C-alpha positions in Angstrom: -0.1 0.2 0.2 1.6 3.3 -1.5 0.4 6.6 0.7 1.0 9.7 -0.3 0.6 13.0 2.3 0.7 16.2 0.9 1.7 18.8 3.5 3.4 18.3 7.0 1.7 20.6 9.3 0.0 19.0 12.3 -2.4 16.9 10.0 0.0 16.1 7.4 2.6 14.7 9.9 -0.2 12.6 11.9 -1.6 11.3 8.9 2.2 10.1 7.7 3.1 8.8 11.2 -0.2 6.6 11.2 -0.6 5.4 7.7 3.3 4.2 8.1 3.1 2.5 12.0 -0.1 0.6 9.6 2.4 -0.7 7.3 1.8 1.6 4.5 4.8 2.7 2.4 4.6 6.7 3.1 5.8 9.3 1.5 5.0 13.0 2.9 5.7 16.1 0.4 6.0 19.6 1.5 6.7 22.9 0.2 8.5 23.8 3.5 12.4 22.9 4.4 11.3 21.6 7.4 7.9 20.1 8.6 5.6 21.5 11.3 3.3 24.1 9.0 2.5 27.3 10.0 1.3 26.4 13.6 4.7 24.7 14.6 7.1 26.3 12.1 10.3 25.7 13.3 9.8 23.8 16.5 8.7 20.6 15.0 10.7 17.4 15.1 9.5 14.8 12.6 10.8 11.7 12.3 9.7 8.3 11.1 12.1 5.6 9.9 9.1 4.4 7.2 8.0 7.8 6.2 9.7 9.3 3.4 10.1 13.2 3.8 10.3 15.4 0.6 10.9 18.8 1.5 11.2 22.3 -0.8 8.9 20.3 -3.1 5.3 21.3 -4.4 2.9 19.1 -5.4 1.2 20.7 -8.9 -1.2 18.0 -10.2 -2.9 15.2 -9.3 -3.8 12.8 -12.7 -5.5 9.7 -11.8 -3.3 8.2 -9.3 -0.3 9.8 -10.0 1.0 12.7 -8.4 3.4 15.3 -10.4 5.7 17.2 -8.2 8.2 20.6 -8.2 11.4 19.6 -6.3 14.4 22.1 -5.4 16.0 23.7 -8.6 19.1 22.4 -7.6 18.0 18.8 -7.1 17.8 17.3 -10.1 17.5 14.2 -9.3 14.8 15.0 -7.4 11.0 12.8 -8.3 8.7 14.2 -10.4 6.4 11.8 -10.2 5.0 10.0 -7.3 1.9 7.0 -8.2 -0.1 6.4 -5.0 -2.9 4.0 -3.8 -4.1 6.5 -1.7 -3.6 10.3 -1.3 -4.0 12.8 1.6 -4.1 16.2 1.0 -3.1 17.9 4.7 -2.4 21.6 2.2 -3.8 23.6 5.2 -5.1 27.2 4.8 -3.6 31.0 4.0 -4.9 34.0 5.3 -7.9 35.8 3.8 -7.3 39.8 4.4 -10.1 42.2 3.9 -9.1 45.6 1.7 -9.2 48.8 2.7 -7.6 52.5 1.7 -4.0 51.8 2.1 -3.6 48.1 2.5 -1.6 47.8 -0.7 1.1 50.1 0.6 4.0 49.4 2.9 3.4 48.6 6.3 0.7 46.0 5.7 0.9 42.2 6.0 -1.4 39.5 6.7 -1.7 38.2 10.2 -0.3 34.4 9.2 3.2 36.3 7.5 3.6 38.5 10.7 3.4 35.1 12.7 5.9 33.1 10.2 8.5 36.2 10.7 7.9 36.1 14.4 8.8 32.5 14.7 12.2 33.5 12.5 13.0 36.3 15.3 12.5 38.9 12.8 11.8 42.3 14.5 9.3 43.6 12.0 8.3 47.0 13.6 8.1 49.0 16.9 4.5 50.0 16.9 2.4 47.6 15.6 -1.5 47.2 15.2 -3.2 43.3 14.7 -6.9 43.8 13.2 -9.1 41.2 11.8 -11.4 38.5 12.9 -11.0 35.2 15.0 -9.0 33.7 18.2 -5.5 33.6 15.6 -5.0 37.2 16.4 -4.1 36.4 19.5 -1.0 34.6 19.4 -0.1 36.7 16.6 -0.1 39.5 18.9 1.9 37.6 21.5 4.5 36.6 19.0 5.5 40.3 18.0 5.1 41.8 21.8 7.4 38.7 22.5 10.0 40.5 20.2 9.6 44.0 21.9 6.6 45.2 19.5 4.4 47.7 21.2 1.0 46.8 20.8 -1.2 49.9 20.0 -4.3 47.9 19.7 -5.7 44.4 18.8 -9.3 44.7 16.9 -12.0 42.1 16.4 -14.3 43.1 14.2 -17.1 40.5 15.6 -18.5 40.8 18.4 -17.6 38.4 21.6 -21.6 38.0 22.6 -21.9 35.8 19.4 -20.0 32.7 21.5 -23.0 33.0 23.9 -24.8 31.1 21.3 -22.3 28.3 21.2 -22.8 26.6 24.4 -22.9 23.0 23.4 -19.4 23.6 21.8 -17.6 25.6 24.5 -18.8 22.6 26.6 -17.3 20.2 23.7 -14.1 21.8 24.2 -13.7 23.3 27.4 -9.9 23.1 26.8 -9.9 26.0 24.8 -10.9 28.1 27.0 -7.4 27.5 28.9 -5.4 28.4 26.0 -6.9 32.0 26.9 -4.5 32.0 29.9 -1.4 32.4 27.9 -2.4 35.3 25.5 -3.0 37.4 28.7 -0.6 39.8 28.1 -2.1 40.7 24.8 -5.9 40.6 26.5 -5.9 44.5 27.8 -5.5 45.7 24.3 -8.2 43.5 23.0 -11.2 45.9 21.6 -14.0 43.6 19.4 -16.3 44.9 16.6 -13.5 47.1 15.5 -11.2 47.4 12.8 -8.3 49.0 10.8 -10.4 51.0 7.9 -7.4 52.8 6.2 -4.0 53.4 6.3 -1.8 56.5 4.9 1.8 56.3 6.1 2.0 55.4 9.9 -2.1 57.0 10.2 -4.4 54.2 10.9 -7.6 54.8 10.5 -9.6 52.8 13.2 -13.1 52.0 12.9 -16.2 51.2 15.5 -18.3 48.9 14.1 -22.3 47.4 14.3 -23.1 44.0 13.7 -22.6 44.1 10.4 -19.3 45.3 10.3 -20.4 48.5 9.1 -18.2 51.7 10.6 -20.2 53.9 13.2 -17.3 56.2 14.0 -13.6 56.3 13.5 -10.5 57.9 14.9 -7.0 58.0 14.0 -3.9 55.6 15.8 -0.4 55.9 14.9 1.6 52.5 13.8 4.4 51.1 11.8 2.9 47.9 11.0 -0.5 46.9 10.6 -1.4 43.1 10.5 -4.7 41.9 8.9 -6.9 38.4 9.0 -10.2 37.9 8.5 -10.0 34.1 8.8 -8.8 31.3 6.3 -9.3 30.0 2.9 -8.5 26.5 2.2 -5.7 25.4 0.0 -7.8 22.7 -2.3 -6.3 23.5 -5.4 -5.1 19.8 -6.2 -8.1 18.6 -6.3 -10.5 21.1 -8.1 -13.4 18.0 -9.0 -13.9 17.3 -5.1 -17.4 18.3 -3.6 -17.0 21.1 -1.1 -19.2 23.5 0.9 -18.1 27.0 1.2 -14.7 25.9 -1.0 -13.9 23.7 2.2 -13.6 19.9 0.8 -16.2 18.1 2.2 -15.3 14.5 3.9 -17.2 11.4 5.4 -16.6 10.0 8.7 -13.1 8.6 7.4 -11.9 11.9 5.6 -12.4 10.5 2.8 -13.4 13.1 -0.1 -16.2 12.6 -2.9 -13.0 11.2 -5.2 -11.9 7.9 -4.5 -8.7 7.0 -2.8 -8.1 10.8 -1.9 -8.4 11.5 1.5 -8.1 15.1 3.5 -7.5 16.3 6.8 -7.0 19.5 8.8 -7.8 22.8 7.5 -8.6 22.1 4.2 -11.8 20.5 5.7 -12.7 23.2 8.3 -10.5 25.6 10.6 -10.8 24.1 14.2 -7.3 24.1 15.5 -4.1 21.9 15.5 -5.8 19.7 17.7 -8.8 19.3 15.4 -6.1 18.9 12.4 -3.9 16.2 13.9 -7.0 14.0 15.0 -8.2 14.4 11.5 -5.0 13.2 9.9 -4.9 10.2 12.5 -8.1 9.1 11.1 -6.9 9.8 7.4 -3.6 8.1 7.8 -5.2 5.2 9.1 -8.1 4.8 6.5 -5.9 5.9 3.6 -4.0 2.6 4.9 -6.8 0.8 5.1 -7.3 0.5 8.5 -9.9 1.1 11.0 -9.2 4.7 12.3 -9.0 4.4 16.3 -12.2 5.5 18.6 -10.1 8.0 20.0 -9.5 9.8 17.0 -13.0 9.4 15.6 -14.1 10.9 19.0 -11.8 13.9 18.7 -12.8 14.6 15.2 -16.5 15.0 16.6 -15.8 17.4 19.2 -13.0 19.2 17.5 -15.8 20.0 14.2 -18.4 21.4 16.7 -16.0 24.1 17.7 -14.6 24.3 14.1 -18.6 25.0 13.0 -19.1 27.5 16.3 -15.9 29.3 15.0 -17.3 29.5 11.3 -20.6 30.8 12.7 -19.0 33.5 15.6 -16.3 35.2 13.0 -18.0 35.1 9.9 -17.4 37.9 7.4 -20.3 40.3 7.6 -21.0 42.5 4.1 -20.4 45.6 6.0 -17.0 45.7 4.9 -17.7 46.8 2.0 -18.0 50.2 2.8 -14.5 50.4 3.9 -13.5 50.7 0.4 -14.1 53.8 -1.9 -13.8 53.5 -6.1 -9.9 53.7 -5.9 -9.1 51.1 -3.1 -7.4 48.3 -4.8 -8.8 45.2 -4.7 -6.4 42.8 -6.9 -3.0 43.8 -6.1 -1.4 41.9 -8.6 -3.0 43.3 -11.3 -3.4 47.0 -9.9 -7.1 46.4 -10.0 -9.4 48.7 -8.1 -12.8 49.0 -7.2 -14.2 51.1 -9.7 -13.0 48.6 -12.7 -14.8 45.8 -11.5 -17.6 45.3 -13.8 -20.7 43.7 -14.1 -20.2 39.8 -14.5 -22.2 36.7 -14.6 -19.6 34.4 -13.8 -16.2 34.7 -11.9 -14.5 33.7 -15.2 -16.3 36.5 -16.5 -15.2 38.9 -14.1 -11.2 37.8 -14.9 -11.5 38.8 -18.5 -13.4 41.9 -18.1 -11.5 43.5 -15.8 -8.5 41.3 -14.9 -9.5 40.7 -11.0 -7.4 37.2 -9.8 -5.5 37.2 -13.1 -2.1 38.0 -11.5 0.4 35.5 -9.8 -1.5 34.8 -6.8 -4.3 33.4 -9.2 -6.6 34.7 -6.9 -6.3 33.6 -3.6 -6.0 36.7 -2.3 -8.4 38.5 -4.2 -10.9 37.0 -6.2 -13.5 36.2 -2.7 -13.1 39.6 -2.3 -14.1 40.4 -5.5 -16.6 37.5 -6.1 -18.2 39.5 -2.7 -18.1 43.0 -4.2 -19.6 42.2 -7.3 -22.0 39.2 -6.4 -20.9 36.8 -8.8 -20.5 33.3 -7.6 -17.1 32.5 -6.1 -14.7 30.1 -7.8 -17.0 28.5 -10.0 -14.0 28.0 -12.5 -11.2 25.5 -11.0 -7.8 24.9 -12.7 -6.5 21.6 -13.1 -2.6 22.9 -12.4 -2.7 24.1 -8.9 0.2 26.4 -8.5 1.9 28.5 -11.2 4.5 26.4 -13.2 6.9 28.1 -15.7 6.0 26.9 -19.7 9.6 26.4 -20.0 9.1 23.3 -17.1 6.3 22.0 -18.4 8.0 21.7 -22.2 10.6 19.8 -20.3 8.5 17.1 -19.4 8.6 14.2 -21.6 5.8 13.5 -23.7 4.6 9.8 -21.5 4.7 12.0 -18.7 2.4 14.9 -19.9 
């Protein structure tokens, strides 16, 4: 049994270990130089004698039961194809920023990028604001403060009262409450129903919001850096034909997608934290290796998904953010498409062709969802077969029998 796992975060590592322990021949592919993913970046010590770990390697196409790879440029012998009996997609997710005037200028980065740099002990700025929605803001703010940054504010766009409706999820995941204690240093800087809606130089416009995220008042703060994150979008490009809900992959109780032999684990199925990702990885790894998933992992997934669903409801992006923009606000940074450049369209494909939004290097990963919200066009109805940008010259070198 040959199992390939794409992604080496908590879900991918758990899937690889579990499948290998079940007797499968396992290869774990990851684009980073070390295992750990965003959550454990630089702190994971993955080692398993029965797992081949391909580092700095990108997976760009699933073709039947073959995975196409793109390895390091200096490793000419790196494998370009992997065949599998079962594939586990554990590619995680990336930040969703919301645009505002000045977000495309210097001094604005995503919260995920800020955390990644902080874990490399990179001092980013003296005065910092973290703005967005969701519990991820707290560890980012803590990491920046630990590096010596002065926190001007941590701004949460949603209201904490939304969690009052989620008693069942809180009761099933009581340990999450304890995690708040580790962020006690930044909690005094937290303001709810508040967001950054503009930045010009070091002047940052901060607004109080109503329940729909429409600004009700605003003030000016001064900061060198603004870190923004309004939840996450999953990296599901490798399986464009798999069934999904709100772009997250649908899976059954064994983590199998709608495509035979392909499983998914972690944030590609929903955002619920590292412990849920790890539990899903155990279930997916066991199932991919042809084994019955352990009961403790199945129960952990069940409980963790209650929290993930509550998180999605409590921190859902509200439509009032569209009032933060003016006509000149950049929506697509790659192609410099402004709000006023967006046109009426019936499909995302038509919107791309007429405005060039989502046609740049990021291929819409940053802007497509926001453009869809601004225009009312259904999000991402046209999915690509190739998961990442590949130079045409590199594609041309693929032997005919591999293409």
